N, C-alpha and C positions, 0 to 999 in steps of 0.2 A: 905126446909123440910129435914128431916133425914130419912134414911132407917130403917124401922121397920119390925119385923117378928111376927105379931099378930096371924097368923094362923099356928098352929104346924103341919099341914098336910105335908106329903112328900110321894113320890112314887118312885118306881124303873122304870127307863126308859130303856127298853131292847135295843132299837135302839142305844142310846148313851152310854149304859153301865155305867149309872150314876144315882145318886139319884137326883130327881127334888124337889125343894122347892121354895116357893114364898116369895118375900119381897114386901113391900109397901112403896112408896114415895108419901105421900099424897094420892091422888086417883089413882095413877098409880101403876099397878101391874108389878113387875120386876121378871122374871123367872131366877132361878139359877140352875146349875147342878154341882154336885160334882162327878168327875170321881171315879169309884170304886177303881182304883189303888191308888188314893190319900188316900182313907179311909184305905186300906190295909197297906200302908206304914206308916200311922200315928199311927198304933197300932202294936207294936212288936209281940203280940200274934197272929195276923192275917196273918203275912207274910208267904209266901210259902204254904198257905192253899187254897184249892178250896172252895170258900164261896158261900153260897146261897143268894138269894134275901133277905130273912128274916134276915140273919146275917149282911148283908150290912145295912139294915134299922136299926137294933139294934145298930150297930156301929155308924151310923149317929146320932141316938138319944143320945148316950152317949157323943158324941163330939159336939153336936148341938151349944152350946154357942161359942166355938172357931171357928166353921164353919161360924156362923153368923158374927163374928168379921172379919174373912177373907173376907166374902162377902161384908161387909160394906167398907172395905179397897179397894177392887176391884171396887166397885161402885163409890167411891169418886174420883178415878182417871179419869174416862171417862164414859160417859153415852152411853150405848149400849141397844139393844133390848133384849138381854139375856146374861148371863155370865156362862162360864164353868170354874170351879175351878179345878186346877190340883195339883199334888203333889208339884210343884214348888211354888205355892201360899201359902203353909203351912210352909215355912222355916222361 
């Protein structure tokens, strides 16, 4: 099966300082986290700014397709219980 993202919900995880979203591989739910530093570095307009949870979620929404592509790539390399995407994953 391939990794899909049928549910557009996402949330801010304060403990991880990341945006959490879910992928699905058949009936299996696969949690992903995108570190907020990765979001800030991916958008030149956000660098060196103190951002709110709302701004991070909005940035995630704007870049969702490319984030999902990076998530699929990470998932294809190795199966894990969850994935944390960092700035290094977006190069």
